[in-house]
N, C-alpha and C positions, 0 to 999 in steps of 0.2 A: 804969565809964561807964554813964550812964542812956540807954537806947535805947528809942525808940518804934517799934513795928511797926504800920504801917497794914495792915489786913486780918490782923492778928496772930492772931486766933482761928481762922483757916482752916488748911488742911492744911499748907502750907509754913510759915506763921507759927508754928504750934505747935512744929514740929521745930526751927526756927531759934531760937525763944525758949528752949527747953530747952538747946540748945547754948550760947547766950549766957550763960544763968544758970550753967551748969556751968563756964564760963570766968571767972566772977566778976562779970559785968555784972548790972545791974538792968534789967528790962524792963517795959514797959507796952504796951497795945494800944489803937488806935482802930479800931473795927470796927462795921459796920452790923448785924452778926449777922442778916443776911437769911435767912429760912427757906428760900429757894431754894438757898442754899449750906450752911446749917447745919440738919440735920434737927432737932436739939435745941439752939437757940441758947443756952439757959442752961447746958447741959452743956458746950458749946464754951467759954463764958466761964469756967466753973469749972476746966476743964483747963488754961487758960493760966496760966503760972507767975508772974503779976503782975496788977496791976489792969487791967481792961478797961473802956474808956469806949465806950458805944454812941453812935456818931455817924456822920456822913456826911462823907467826905473832901472832897466838893464844897461843903460848907457852911462858910464862913469861921468861923462861931462854934464849930465842932468843933475847931478848931486851938488852943484854949486850953491844951491839954496840952503843946504844943511848948515853952513856956517852961521846963518842967522836964526837957527831953530834951537830951542832948549830941549825939545823932545820931538819924536816922530811917531805917528801912528801909521803903521804900514798896512794899508788896505788894498793896494794895487795888486792886481792879478789878472791873468788871462782866465776867462771862464768858458764853460761849454764843454761838457764831458765828451760829446761826440767829436768835436774838432780836435780835442787833445789826443785822440787816437791816431789821427793822420797828420797832425802838425806838431809832433812831439818836440822838435827842436825849438820852435817858437814858444811853446808852453814852458819848456825847461829854461829857456833864456830869460823869460820874464819872471816866472814864478820862483825859480831857484836862484838864478844869478841876480835877479833884482833884489831878492831878499838878502842875499849875501852882501851886495853892495850897500844896502840900507844899514845893515849891522856894522860893516867896516867903516862906513862914513861916520856913523855916530860914535863909534869907538874912538876914531881919530880926534873928535872934538869933545869927548867926554860926556856925550849926551845919553839919553835913555830912549828905548824903543818899546813900542807896544805892538803886538800882533793880534789880529782877529781872524777867526775862521768861522764863517757864517753858519755852517751846520751846527757847530758847537754852541753858538749863541742861541740858536733856535731850541736846541735840546734843553737848555737851562730854563727856557720859558714854557716849553710844551713837553710835559712828561710823557705824552703818548708817542713821541718820536724816539724810536729805539737808538741806542748808542751804537756806533760803528765798532766792529770787532776785528 
């Protein structure tokens, strides 16, 4: 299966991509390669076990890669709680509109999408982490 990982060059995306490749899948990534997340954006792209397209999930033109994917794992997001308080428009554009575009793009080609929320992933492994209310 051909799988596109948004935010794939990031920490979680790199690990997931290697696992998917070891299971026989082909992977590609759509990632902004933001210097805020990637100390060395080029090295992050080179570590990814497939092609990396530098793009913005909130930009409809970046979704041209969808046509060649059977599924998308949507990991891309703006992070940083403090910044989200004073850069609300940027966070909304990427986190909300980017997710909407991911879902719409996949619906148009009949693909499937998976979402991950890091805190929930941690709670499943660490019972001492309280659930959000």
